N, CA, C, O and the ligand as a Tripos MOL2 file, in Angstrom:
@<TRIPOS>MOLECULE
protein
  297   295    75     0     0
PROTEIN
NO_CHARGES

@<TRIPOS>ATOM
      1 N         109.5390  111.3820   87.6570 N.3       1 MET1
      2 CA        108.4700  111.3780   88.6500 C.3       1 MET1
      3 C         107.1980  112.0020   88.0670 C.2       1 MET1
      4 O         107.2250  112.6920   87.0480 O.2       1 MET1
      5 N         106.1100  111.7350   88.7390 N.am      2 ILE2
      6 CA        104.8290  112.2930   88.3240 C.3       2 ILE2
      7 C         104.7010  113.6870   88.9280 C.2       2 ILE2
      8 O         104.7570  113.8420   90.1480 O.2       2 ILE2
      9 N         104.5290  114.7070   88.0760 N.am      3 SER3
     10 CA        104.5040  116.0710   88.5810 C.3       3 SER3
     11 C         103.1040  116.5180   88.9790 C.2       3 SER3
     12 O         102.9570  117.3640   89.8610 O.2       3 SER3
     13 N         102.0780  115.9670   88.3470 N.am      4 GLN4
     14 CA        100.7330  116.4040   88.6820 C.3       4 GLN4
     15 C         100.2410  115.6670   89.9270 C.2       4 GLN4
     16 O         100.7370  114.5890   90.2550 O.2       4 GLN4
     17 N          99.2450  116.2670   90.6290 N.am      5 PRO5
     18 CA         98.7440  115.5840   91.8240 C.3       5 PRO5
     19 C          98.1530  114.2340   91.4660 C.2       5 PRO5
     20 O          97.4900  114.0840   90.4390 O.2       5 PRO5
     21 N          98.3950  113.2730   92.3060 N.am      6 HIS6
     22 CA         97.8440  111.9530   92.0310 C.3       6 HIS6
     23 C          97.4920  111.2590   93.3360 C.2       6 HIS6
     24 O          97.9050  111.6720   94.4200 O.2       6 HIS6
     25 N          96.7480  110.2360   93.2020 N.am      7 LEU7
     26 CA         96.2520  109.4830   94.3470 C.3       7 LEU7
     27 C          96.6560  108.0300   94.1760 C.2       7 LEU7
     28 O          96.5560  107.4630   93.0880 O.2       7 LEU7
     29 N          97.1050  107.4490   95.2510 N.am      8 ILE8
     30 CA         97.3900  106.0150   95.2480 C.3       8 ILE8
     31 C          96.2520  105.3410   95.9990 C.2       8 ILE8
     32 O          95.9720  105.6960   97.1440 O.2       8 ILE8
     33 N          95.6130  104.4050   95.3890 N.am      9 ALA9
     34 CA         94.4840  103.7500   96.0310 C.3       9 ALA9
     35 C          94.3260  102.3380   95.4950 C.2       9 ALA9
     36 O          94.8240  101.9930   94.4240 O.2       9 ALA9
     37 N          93.6250  101.5480   96.2650 N.am     10 ARG10
     38 CA         93.2610  100.2130   95.8050 C.3      10 ARG10
     39 C          91.8160   99.9520   96.1970 C.2      10 ARG10
     40 O          91.2410  100.6700   97.0150 O.2      10 ARG10
     41 N          91.2560   98.9450   95.6190 N.am     11 VAL11
     42 CA         89.8540   98.6120   95.8710 C.3      11 VAL11
     43 C          89.7140   98.0650   97.2890 C.2      11 VAL11
     44 O          90.5240   97.2500   97.7310 O.2      11 VAL11
     45 N          88.6930   98.5140   97.9870 N.am     12 ARG12
     46 CA         88.4250   97.9730   99.3110 C.3      12 ARG12
     47 C          88.1810   96.4680   99.2170 C.2      12 ARG12
     48 O          87.6370   95.9790   98.2270 O.2      12 ARG12
     49 N          88.5880   95.7440  100.2520 N.am     13 PRO13
     50 CA         88.4700   94.2790  100.1920 C.3      13 PRO13
     51 C          87.0690   93.8000   99.8340 C.2      13 PRO13
     52 O          86.9130   92.8210   99.1040 O.2      13 PRO13
     53 N          86.0440   94.4910  100.3480 N.am     14 GLU14
     54 CA         84.6710   94.0250  100.0780 C.3      14 GLU14
     55 C          84.2420   94.2410   98.6320 C.2      14 GLU14
     56 O          83.2470   93.6690   98.1860 O.2      14 GLU14
     57 N          84.9990   95.0770   97.8870 N.am     15 PHE15
     58 CA         84.6650   95.3190   96.4860 C.3      15 PHE15
     59 C          85.6170   94.6000   95.5340 C.2      15 PHE15
     60 O          85.3750   94.5630   94.3280 O.2      15 PHE15
     61 N          86.6640   94.0450   96.0510 N.am     16 ALA16
     62 CA         87.6520   93.3870   95.1950 C.3      16 ALA16
     63 C          87.0970   92.0740   94.6660 C.2      16 ALA16
     64 O          86.5280   91.2800   95.4160 O.2      16 ALA16
     65 N          87.2670   91.8520   93.3760 N.am     17 ARG17
     66 CA         86.7640   90.6290   92.7630 C.3      17 ARG17
     67 C          87.8750   89.6270   92.5050 C.2      17 ARG17
     68 O          87.6250   88.5060   92.0620 O.2      17 ARG17
     69 N          89.0820   90.0340   92.7800 N.am     18 GLY18
     70 CA         90.1830   89.1170   92.5340 C.3      18 GLY18
     71 C          91.4930   89.7580   92.9430 C.2      18 GLY18
     72 O          91.5250   90.9020   93.3980 O.2      18 GLY18
     73 N          92.5570   89.0230   92.7810 N.am     19 GLU19
     74 CA         93.8760   89.5100   93.1940 C.3      19 GLU19
     75 C          94.2740   90.7630   92.4090 C.2      19 GLU19
     76 O          94.9590   91.6390   92.9360 O.2      19 GLU19
     77 N          93.8410   90.8430   91.1480 N.am     20 ARG20
     78 CA         94.2010   91.9980   90.3320 C.3      20 ARG20
     79 C          93.6400   93.2800   90.9430 C.2      20 ARG20
     80 O          94.2790   94.3310   90.8770 O.2      20 ARG20
     81 N          92.4580   93.1990   91.5340 N.am     21 ASP21
     82 CA         91.8410   94.3790   92.1160 C.3      21 ASP21
     83 C          92.5490   94.8320   93.3860 C.2      21 ASP21
     84 O          92.3410   95.9560   93.8420 O.2      21 ASP21
     85 N          93.3680   93.9850   93.9540 N.am     22 ARG22
     86 CA         94.0040   94.3270   95.2210 C.3      22 ARG22
     87 C          95.3340   95.0300   95.0220 C.2      22 ARG22
     88 O          95.9560   95.4210   96.0090 O.2      22 ARG22
     89 N          95.7920   95.2070   93.8150 N.am     23 CYS23
     90 CA         97.0280   95.9460   93.6410 C.3      23 CYS23
     91 C          96.7250   97.4380   93.6630 C.2      23 CYS23
     92 O          95.6090   97.8540   93.3520 O.2      23 CYS23
     93 N          97.7160   98.2410   94.0320 N.am     24 CYS24
     94 CA         97.4490   99.6790   94.1200 C.3      24 CYS24
     95 C          97.6500  100.3320   92.7700 C.2      24 CYS24
     96 O          98.6270  100.0960   92.0590 O.2      24 CYS24
     97 N          96.6860  101.1560   92.4610 N.am     25 HIS25
     98 CA         96.6930  101.8860   91.2000 C.3      25 HIS25
     99 C          97.0380  103.3440   91.4710 C.2      25 HIS25
    100 O          96.8690  103.8530   92.5790 O.2      25 HIS25
    101 N          97.5240  103.9940   90.4250 N.am     26 PHE26
    102 CA         97.8950  105.4060   90.5180 C.3      26 PHE26
    103 C          96.9010  106.2070   89.6930 C.2      26 PHE26
    104 O          96.7240  105.9640   88.5000 O.2      26 PHE26
    105 N          96.2580  107.1630   90.3460 N.am     27 PHE27
    106 CA         95.2180  107.9440   89.6930 C.3      27 PHE27
    107 C          95.6550  109.3990   89.5810 C.2      27 PHE27
    108 O          95.9500  110.0300   90.5950 O.2      27 PHE27
    109 N          95.7000  109.9410   88.3690 N.am     28 PRO28
    110 CA         95.9630  111.3720   88.2300 C.3      28 PRO28
    111 C          94.7460  112.1610   88.7070 C.2      28 PRO28
    112 O          93.6120  111.8100   88.3820 O.2      28 PRO28
    113 N          94.9750  113.2120   89.4660 N.am     29 LEU29
    114 CA         93.8770  114.0420   89.9560 C.3      29 LEU29
    115 C          93.8360  115.3480   89.1890 C.2      29 LEU29
    116 O          94.8770  115.8340   88.7460 O.2      29 LEU29
    117 N          92.6310  115.9380   89.0200 N.am     30 PRO30
    118 CA         92.5310  117.2420   88.3550 C.3      30 PRO30
    119 C          93.3170  118.2920   89.1380 C.2      30 PRO30
    120 O          93.3900  118.2350   90.3660 O.2      30 PRO30
    121 N          93.8940  119.2380   88.4300 N.am     31 ALA31
    122 CA         94.7080  120.2640   89.0730 C.3      31 ALA31
    123 C          93.9020  121.1390   90.0130 C.2      31 ALA31
    124 O          94.4530  121.7240   90.9450 O.2      31 ALA31
    125 N          92.5810  121.2340   89.7740 N.am     32 ASP32
    126 CA         91.7660  122.1000   90.6340 C.3      32 ASP32
    127 C          91.3840  121.4150   91.9470 C.2      32 ASP32
    128 O          90.7380  122.0310   92.7950 O.2      32 ASP32
    129 N          91.7710  120.1610   92.1230 N.am     33 GLY33
    130 CA         91.5360  119.4900   93.3920 C.3      33 GLY33
    131 C          90.1700  118.8490   93.5400 C.2      33 GLY33
    132 O          89.9040  118.2030   94.5530 O.2      33 GLY33
    133 N          89.2970  119.0100   92.5550 N.am     34 ALA34
    134 CA         87.9710  118.4070   92.6390 C.3      34 ALA34
    135 C          88.0690  116.8920   92.4810 C.2      34 ALA34
    136 O          88.8250  116.3870   91.6510 O.2      34 ALA34
    137 N          87.2950  116.1840   93.2870 N.am     35 MET35
    138 CA         87.3100  114.7270   93.1970 C.3      35 MET35
    139 C          86.3420  114.2830   92.1110 C.2      35 MET35
    140 O          85.1410  114.5320   92.2170 O.2      35 MET35
    141 N          86.8400  113.6360   91.0780 N.am     36 PRO36
    142 CA         85.9360  113.1850   90.0130 C.3      36 PRO36
    143 C          84.9910  112.0940   90.5030 C.2      36 PRO36
    144 O          85.2640  111.4270   91.5020 O.2      36 PRO36
    145 N          83.8890  111.9190   89.8020 N.am     37 VAL37
    146 CA         82.8930  110.9060   90.1700 C.3      37 VAL37
    147 C          83.4860  109.5100   90.0370 C.2      37 VAL37
    148 O          83.2700  108.6370   90.8770 O.2      37 VAL37
    149 N          84.2310  109.3280   88.9700 N.am     38 VAL38
    150 CA         84.9130  108.0570   88.7580 C.3      38 VAL38
    151 C          86.3850  108.3550   88.5320 C.2      38 VAL38
    152 O          86.7380  109.1850   87.6940 O.2      38 VAL38
    153 N          87.2330  107.6810   89.2760 N.am     39 LEU39
    154 CA         88.6670  107.8720   89.1110 C.3      39 LEU39
    155 C          89.1680  106.9430   88.0150 C.2      39 LEU39
    156 O          88.7900  105.7720   87.9600 O.2      39 LEU39
    157 N          90.0100  107.4660   87.1570 N.am     40 SER40
    158 CA         90.5960  106.6530   86.0980 C.3      40 SER40
    159 C          92.0890  106.5260   86.3490 C.2      40 SER40
    160 O          92.8150  107.5200   86.3720 O.2      40 SER40
    161 N          92.5300  105.3110   86.5340 N.am     41 ALA41
    162 CA         93.9500  105.0770   86.7760 C.3      41 ALA41
    163 C          94.7350  105.1820   85.4820 C.2      41 ALA41
    164 O          94.1630  105.1540   84.3920 O.2      41 ALA41
    165 N          96.0500  105.3040   85.6090 N.am     42 TYR42
    166 CA         96.9070  105.3830   84.4290 C.3      42 TYR42
    167 C          96.7490  104.1560   83.5420 C.2      42 TYR42
    168 O          96.9110  104.2380   82.3250 O.2      42 TYR42
    169 N          96.4350  103.0250   84.1520 N.am     43 CYS43
    170 CA         96.3270  101.7810   83.3790 C.3      43 CYS43
    171 C          94.9620  101.6290   82.7400 C.2      43 CYS43
    172 O          94.7480  100.6930   81.9700 O.2      43 CYS43
    173 N          94.0120  102.5450   83.0450 N.am     44 GLY44
    174 CA         92.6770  102.4260   82.4880 C.3      44 GLY44
    175 C          91.6750  101.8300   83.4570 C.2      44 GLY44
    176 O          90.4870  101.7380   83.1470 O.2      44 GLY44
    177 N          92.1430  101.4240   84.6240 N.am     45 PHE45
    178 CA         91.2520  100.8670   85.6410 C.3      45 PHE45
    179 C          90.3780  101.9850   86.2080 C.2      45 PHE45
    180 O          90.8720  103.0700   86.5140 O.2      45 PHE45
    181 N          89.0810  101.7180   86.3470 N.am     46 HIS46
    182 CA         88.1490  102.7050   86.8700 C.3      46 HIS46
    183 C          87.6930  102.2980   88.2500 C.2      46 HIS46
    184 O          87.4900  101.1160   88.5260 O.2      46 HIS46
    185 N          87.5310  103.2840   89.1180 N.am     47 ILE47
    186 CA         87.0870  102.9980   90.4760 C.3      47 ILE47
    187 C          86.2620  104.1780   90.9740 C.2      47 ILE47
    188 O          86.5890  105.3360   90.7180 O.2      47 ILE47
    189 N          85.1990  103.8640   91.6830 N.am     48 HIS48
    190 CA         84.4130  104.9130   92.3210 C.3      48 HIS48
    191 C          85.0780  105.2480   93.6520 C.2      48 HIS48
    192 O          85.5120  104.3500   94.3720 O.2      48 HIS48
    193 N          85.1620  106.5590   93.9870 N.am     49 PRO49
    194 CA         85.8500  106.9370   95.2380 C.3      49 PRO49
    195 C          85.3420  106.1670   96.4550 C.2      49 PRO49
    196 O          86.1330  105.8380   97.3400 O.2      49 PRO49
    197 N          84.0500  105.8730   96.5220 N.am     50 GLY50
    198 CA         83.5050  105.1530   97.6600 C.3      50 GLY50
    199 C          83.9760  103.7190   97.7670 C.2      50 GLY50
    200 O          83.8600  103.0960   98.8220 O.2      50 GLY50
    201 N          84.5080  103.1950   96.6750 N.am     51 GLU51
    202 CA         84.9880  101.8120   96.6790 C.3      51 GLU51
    203 C          86.5070  101.7500   96.8110 C.2      51 GLU51
    204 O          87.1000  100.6710   96.8090 O.2      51 GLU51
    205 N          87.1290  102.9310   96.9250 N.am     52 ALA52
    206 CA         88.5800  102.9790   96.9650 C.3      52 ALA52
    207 C          89.0880  103.0930   98.3990 C.2      52 ALA52
    208 O          88.4440  103.6810   99.2680 O.2      52 ALA52
    209 N          90.2230  102.5310   98.6050 N.am     53 GLU53
    210 CA         90.9260  102.6300   99.8850 C.3      53 GLU53
    211 C          92.1800  103.4610   99.6230 C.2      53 GLU53
    212 O          93.1750  102.9360   99.1240 O.2      53 GLU53
    213 N          92.1430  104.7720   99.9600 N.am     54 PRO54
    214 CA         93.3180  105.6150   99.6590 C.3      54 PRO54
    215 C          94.5160  105.1880  100.4920 C.2      54 PRO54
    216 O          94.3730  104.7920  101.6490 O.2      54 PRO54
    217 N          95.6790  105.2720   99.9030 N.am     55 LEU55
    218 CA         96.9150  104.8750  100.5780 C.3      55 LEU55
    219 C          97.8630  106.0640  100.6160 C.2      55 LEU55
    220 O          97.9780  106.8130   99.6460 O.2      55 LEU55
    221 N          98.5370  106.2260  101.7450 N.am     56 ASP56
    222 CA         99.5200  107.3010  101.8590 C.3      56 ASP56
    223 C         100.7790  106.9710  101.0600 C.2      56 ASP56
    224 O         101.4900  107.8670  100.6060 O.2      56 ASP56
    225 N         101.0360  105.7130  100.9010 N.am     57 ALA57
    226 CA        102.2180  105.2740  100.1770 C.3      57 ALA57
    227 C         101.8760  103.9430   99.5180 C.2      57 ALA57
    228 O         100.9770  103.2390   99.9800 O.2      57 ALA57
    229 N         102.5710  103.5930   98.4590 N.am     58 PRO58
    230 CA        102.2830  102.3050   97.8300 C.3      58 PRO58
    231 C         102.3980  101.1710   98.8420 C.2      58 PRO58
    232 O         103.3770  101.0910   99.5830 O.2      58 PRO58
    233 N         101.4110  100.3080   98.8700 N.am     59 ALA59
    234 CA        101.4170   99.1670   99.7740 C.3      59 ALA59
    235 C         100.9980   97.9460   98.9950 C.2      59 ALA59
    236 O         100.1730   98.0220   98.0830 O.2      59 ALA59
    237 N         101.5690   96.8270   99.3600 N.am     60 GLY60
    238 CA        101.2290   95.6130   98.6480 C.3      60 GLY60
    239 C         101.7970   95.6380   97.2410 C.2      60 GLY60
    240 O         102.8800   96.1710   97.0000 O.2      60 GLY60
    241 N         101.0560   95.0590   96.3240 N.am     61 MET61
    242 CA        101.5410   94.9100   94.9700 C.3      61 MET61
    243 C         101.1100   96.0990   94.1270 C.2      61 MET61
    244 O          99.9120   96.3480   93.9960 O.2      61 MET61
    245 N         102.0530   96.8420   93.5500 N.am     62 PRO62
    246 CA        101.6560   97.9440   92.6650 C.3      62 PRO62
    247 C         101.1590   97.4020   91.3350 C.2      62 PRO62
    248 O         101.5690   96.3320   90.8870 O.2      62 PRO62
    249 N         100.2730   98.1610   90.7190 N.am     63 CYS63
    250 CA         99.7650   97.7840   89.4030 C.3      63 CYS63
    251 C         100.8600   98.0400   88.3750 C.2      63 CYS63
    252 O         101.3260   99.1690   88.2250 O.2      63 CYS63
    253 N         101.2620   97.0090   87.6810 N.am     64 THR64
    254 CA        102.3360   97.1830   86.7080 C.3      64 THR64
    255 C         101.8980   98.0590   85.5390 C.2      64 THR64
    256 O         102.7150   98.7770   84.9620 O.2      64 THR64
    257 N         100.6210   98.0050   85.1880 N.am     65 GLY65
    258 CA        100.1260   98.8510   84.1150 C.3      65 GLY65
    259 C         100.2610  100.3220   84.4660 C.2      65 GLY65
    260 O         100.6570  101.1340   83.6310 O.2      65 GLY65
    261 N          99.9290  100.6600   85.7040 N.am     66 CYS66
    262 CA        100.0590  102.0480   86.1530 C.3      66 CYS66
    263 C         101.5220  102.4690   86.1970 C.2      66 CYS66
    264 O         101.8650  103.5820   85.7980 O.2      66 CYS66
    265 N         102.3700  101.5930   86.6750 N.am     67 LEU67
    266 CA        103.7970  101.9370   86.7570 C.3      67 LEU67
    267 C         104.3690  102.1980   85.3660 C.2      67 LEU67
    268 O         105.1180  103.1540   85.1610 O.2      67 LEU67
    269 N         104.0150  101.3560   84.4350 N.am     68 MET68
    270 CA        104.5210  101.5230   83.0750 C.3      68 MET68
    271 C         104.0060  102.8160   82.4540 C.2      68 MET68
    272 O         104.7630  103.5640   81.8360 O.2      68 MET68
    273 N         102.6990  103.0730   82.6250 N.am     69 ALA69
    274 CA        102.1100  104.2730   82.0380 C.3      69 ALA69
    275 C         102.7220  105.5310   82.6550 C.2      69 ALA69
    276 O         103.0110  106.4960   81.9470 O.2      69 ALA69
    277 N         102.9200  105.5180   83.9940 N.am     70 ALA70
    278 CA        103.5000  106.6760   84.6620 C.3      70 ALA70
    279 C         104.9330  106.8940   84.2230 C.2      70 ALA70
    280 O         105.3660  108.0310   84.0360 O.2      70 ALA70
    281 N         105.6710  105.8050   84.0570 N.am     71 ALA71
    282 CA        107.0720  105.9130   83.6480 C.3      71 ALA71
    283 C         107.1760  106.4350   82.2230 C.2      71 ALA71
    284 O         108.0660  107.2270   81.9130 O.2      71 ALA71
    285 N         106.2870  106.0040   81.3700 N.am     72 LEU72
    286 CA        106.3550  106.3930   79.9640 C.3      72 LEU72
    287 C         105.8760  107.8200   79.7370 C.2      72 LEU72
    288 O         106.2730  108.4630   78.7660 O.2      72 LEU72
    289 N         105.0100  108.3240   80.6420 N.am     73 SER73
    290 CA        104.4580  109.6630   80.4480 C.3      73 SER73
    291 C         105.3090  110.7410   81.0860 C.2      73 SER73
    292 O         105.0410  111.9250   80.8840 O.2      73 SER73
    293 N         106.3350  110.3700   81.8570 N.am     74 SER74
    294 CA        107.1550  111.3790   82.5310 C.3      74 SER74
    295 C         108.3120  111.8000   81.6380 C.2      74 SER74
    296 O         109.1180  112.6450   82.0300 O.2      74 SER74
    297 ZN         96.5460  100.3160   87.5060 Zn       75 ZN75
@<TRIPOS>BOND
     1     1     2 1
     2     2     3 1
     3     3     4 2
     4     3     5 am
     5     5     6 1
     6     6     7 1
     7     7     8 2
     8     7     9 am
     9     9    10 1
    10    10    11 1
    11    11    12 2
    12    11    13 am
    13    13    14 1
    14    14    15 1
    15    15    16 2
    16    15    17 am
    17    17    18 1
    18    18    19 1
    19    19    20 2
    20    19    21 am
    21    21    22 1
    22    22    23 1
    23    23    24 2
    24    23    25 am
    25    25    26 1
    26    26    27 1
    27    27    28 2
    28    27    29 am
    29    29    30 1
    30    30    31 1
    31    31    32 2
    32    31    33 am
    33    33    34 1
    34    34    35 1
    35    35    36 2
    36    35    37 am
    37    37    38 1
    38    38    39 1
    39    39    40 2
    40    39    41 am
    41    41    42 1
    42    42    43 1
    43    43    44 2
    44    43    45 am
    45    45    46 1
    46    46    47 1
    47    47    48 2
    48    47    49 am
    49    49    50 1
    50    50    51 1
    51    51    52 2
    52    51    53 am
    53    53    54 1
    54    54    55 1
    55    55    56 2
    56    55    57 am
    57    57    58 1
    58    58    59 1
    59    59    60 2
    60    59    61 am
    61    61    62 1
    62    62    63 1
    63    63    64 2
    64    63    65 am
    65    65    66 1
    66    66    67 1
    67    67    68 2
    68    67    69 am
    69    69    70 1
    70    70    71 1
    71    71    72 2
    72    71    73 am
    73    73    74 1
    74    74    75 1
    75    75    76 2
    76    75    77 am
    77    77    78 1
    78    78    79 1
    79    79    80 2
    80    79    81 am
    81    81    82 1
    82    82    83 1
    83    83    84 2
    84    83    85 am
    85    85    86 1
    86    86    87 1
    87    87    88 2
    88    87    89 am
    89    89    90 1
    90    90    91 1
    91    91    92 2
    92    91    93 am
    93    93    94 1
    94    94    95 1
    95    95    96 2
    96    95    97 am
    97    97    98 1
    98    98    99 1
    99    99   100 2
   100    99   101 am
   101   101   102 1
   102   102   103 1
   103   103   104 2
   104   103   105 am
   105   105   106 1
   106   106   107 1
   107   107   108 2
   108   107   109 am
   109   109   110 1
   110   110   111 1
   111   111   112 2
   112   111   113 am
   113   113   114 1
   114   114   115 1
   115   115   116 2
   116   115   117 am
   117   117   118 1
   118   118   119 1
   119   119   120 2
   120   119   121 am
   121   121   122 1
   122   122   123 1
   123   123   124 2
   124   123   125 am
   125   125   126 1
   126   126   127 1
   127   127   128 2
   128   127   129 am
   129   129   130 1
   130   130   131 1
   131   131   132 2
   132   131   133 am
   133   133   134 1
   134   134   135 1
   135   135   136 2
   136   135   137 am
   137   137   138 1
   138   138   139 1
   139   139   140 2
   140   139   141 am
   141   141   142 1
   142   142   143 1
   143   143   144 2
   144   143   145 am
   145   145   146 1
   146   146   147 1
   147   147   148 2
   148   147   149 am
   149   149   150 1
   150   150   151 1
   151   151   152 2
   152   151   153 am
   153   153   154 1
   154   154   155 1
   155   155   156 2
   156   155   157 am
   157   157   158 1
   158   158   159 1
   159   159   160 2
   160   159   161 am
   161   161   162 1
   162   162   163 1
   163   163   164 2
   164   163   165 am
   165   165   166 1
   166   166   167 1
   167   167   168 2
   168   167   169 am
   169   169   170 1
   170   170   171 1
   171   171   172 2
   172   171   173 am
   173   173   174 1
   174   174   175 1
   175   175   176 2
   176   175   177 am
   177   177   178 1
   178   178   179 1
   179   179   180 2
   180   179   181 am
   181   181   182 1
   182   182   183 1
   183   183   184 2
   184   183   185 am
   185   185   186 1
   186   186   187 1
   187   187   188 2
   188   187   189 am
   189   189   190 1
   190   190   191 1
   191   191   192 2
   192   191   193 am
   193   193   194 1
   194   194   195 1
   195   195   196 2
   196   195   197 am
   197   197   198 1
   198   198   199 1
   199   199   200 2
   200   199   201 am
   201   201   202 1
   202   202   203 1
   203   203   204 2
   204   203   205 am
   205   205   206 1
   206   206   207 1
   207   207   208 2
   208   207   209 am
   209   209   210 1
   210   210   211 1
   211   211   212 2
   212   211   213 am
   213   213   214 1
   214   214   215 1
   215   215   216 2
   216   215   217 am
   217   217   218 1
   218   218   219 1
   219   219   220 2
   220   219   221 am
   221   221   222 1
   222   222   223 1
   223   223   224 2
   224   223   225 am
   225   225   226 1
   226   226   227 1
   227   227   228 2
   228   227   229 am
   229   229   230 1
   230   230   231 1
   231   231   232 2
   232   231   233 am
   233   233   234 1
   234   234   235 1
   235   235   236 2
   236   235   237 am
   237   237   238 1
   238   238   239 1
   239   239   240 2
   240   239   241 am
   241   241   242 1
   242   242   243 1
   243   243   244 2
   244   243   245 am
   245   245   246 1
   246   246   247 1
   247   247   248 2
   248   247   249 am
   249   249   250 1
   250   250   251 1
   251   251   252 2
   252   251   253 am
   253   253   254 1
   254   254   255 1
   255   255   256 2
   256   255   257 am
   257   257   258 1
   258   258   259 1
   259   259   260 2
   260   259   261 am
   261   261   262 1
   262   262   263 1
   263   263   264 2
   264   263   265 am
   265   265   266 1
   266   266   267 1
   267   267   268 2
   268   267   269 am
   269   269   270 1
   270   270   271 1
   271   271   272 2
   272   271   273 am
   273   273   274 1
   274   274   275 1
   275   275   276 2
   276   275   277 am
   277   277   278 1
   278   278   279 1
   279   279   280 2
   280   279   281 am
   281   281   282 1
   282   282   283 1
   283   283   284 2
   284   283   285 am
   285   285   286 1
   286   286   287 1
   287   287   288 2
   288   287   289 am
   289   289   290 1
   290   290   291 1
   291   291   292 2
   292   291   293 am
   293   293   294 1
   294   294   295 1
   295   295   296 2
@<TRIPOS>SUBSTRUCTURE
     1 MET1         2 RESIDUE 1 A MET
     2 ILE2         6 RESIDUE 1 A ILE
     3 SER3        10 RESIDUE 1 A SER
     4 GLN4        14 RESIDUE 1 A GLN
     5 PRO5        18 RESIDUE 1 A PRO
     6 HIS6        22 RESIDUE 1 A HIS
     7 LEU7        26 RESIDUE 1 A LEU
     8 ILE8        30 RESIDUE 1 A ILE
     9 ALA9        34 RESIDUE 1 A ALA
    10 ARG10       38 RESIDUE 1 A ARG
    11 VAL11       42 RESIDUE 1 A VAL
    12 ARG12       46 RESIDUE 1 A ARG
    13 PRO13       50 RESIDUE 1 A PRO
    14 GLU14       54 RESIDUE 1 A GLU
    15 PHE15       58 RESIDUE 1 A PHE
    16 ALA16       62 RESIDUE 1 A ALA
    17 ARG17       66 RESIDUE 1 A ARG
    18 GLY18       70 RESIDUE 1 A GLY
    19 GLU19       74 RESIDUE 1 A GLU
    20 ARG20       78 RESIDUE 1 A ARG
    21 ASP21       82 RESIDUE 1 A ASP
    22 ARG22       86 RESIDUE 1 A ARG
    23 CYS23       90 RESIDUE 1 A CYS
    24 CYS24       94 RESIDUE 1 A CYS
    25 HIS25       98 RESIDUE 1 A HIS
    26 PHE26      102 RESIDUE 1 A PHE
    27 PHE27      106 RESIDUE 1 A PHE
    28 PRO28      110 RESIDUE 1 A PRO
    29 LEU29      114 RESIDUE 1 A LEU
    30 PRO30      118 RESIDUE 1 A PRO
    31 ALA31      122 RESIDUE 1 A ALA
    32 ASP32      126 RESIDUE 1 A ASP
    33 GLY33      130 RESIDUE 1 A GLY
    34 ALA34      134 RESIDUE 1 A ALA
    35 MET35      138 RESIDUE 1 A MET
    36 PRO36      142 RESIDUE 1 A PRO
    37 VAL37      146 RESIDUE 1 A VAL
    38 VAL38      150 RESIDUE 1 A VAL
    39 LEU39      154 RESIDUE 1 A LEU
    40 SER40      158 RESIDUE 1 A SER
    41 ALA41      162 RESIDUE 1 A ALA
    42 TYR42      166 RESIDUE 1 A TYR
    43 CYS43      170 RESIDUE 1 A CYS
    44 GLY44      174 RESIDUE 1 A GLY
    45 PHE45      178 RESIDUE 1 A PHE
    46 HIS46      182 RESIDUE 1 A HIS
    47 ILE47      186 RESIDUE 1 A ILE
    48 HIS48      190 RESIDUE 1 A HIS
    49 PRO49      194 RESIDUE 1 A PRO
    50 GLY50      198 RESIDUE 1 A GLY
    51 GLU51      202 RESIDUE 1 A GLU
    52 ALA52      206 RESIDUE 1 A ALA
    53 GLU53      210 RESIDUE 1 A GLU
    54 PRO54      214 RESIDUE 1 A PRO
    55 LEU55      218 RESIDUE 1 A LEU
    56 ASP56      222 RESIDUE 1 A ASP
    57 ALA57      226 RESIDUE 1 A ALA
    58 PRO58      230 RESIDUE 1 A PRO
    59 ALA59      234 RESIDUE 1 A ALA
    60 GLY60      238 RESIDUE 1 A GLY
    61 MET61      242 RESIDUE 1 A MET
    62 PRO62      246 RESIDUE 1 A PRO
    63 CYS63      250 RESIDUE 1 A CYS
    64 THR64      254 RESIDUE 1 A THR
    65 GLY65      258 RESIDUE 1 A GLY
    66 CYS66      262 RESIDUE 1 A CYS
    67 LEU67      266 RESIDUE 1 A LEU
    68 MET68      270 RESIDUE 1 A MET
    69 ALA69      274 RESIDUE 1 A ALA
    70 ALA70      278 RESIDUE 1 A ALA
    71 ALA71      282 RESIDUE 1 A ALA
    72 LEU72      286 RESIDUE 1 A LEU
    73 SER73      290 RESIDUE 1 A SER
    74 SER74      294 RESIDUE 1 A SER
    75 ZN75       297 GROUP 0 **** ****
């Protein structure tokens, strides 16, 4: 499992450019709780917090890149 705080989010529909943008990505958060200007997902996907739709739990299609990166880093 991922031990550090993380955020599950996907791009808001109005910002999504394709089906790939609609999958949920996993973003590691800084330990101090500060929200970075740009969130970087485990897969390398970047998103601005204002364009993100935070999710309480994975919904829809998870990003396979994020899943692989999270699995390999644990
Ligand atoms: Zn991802």
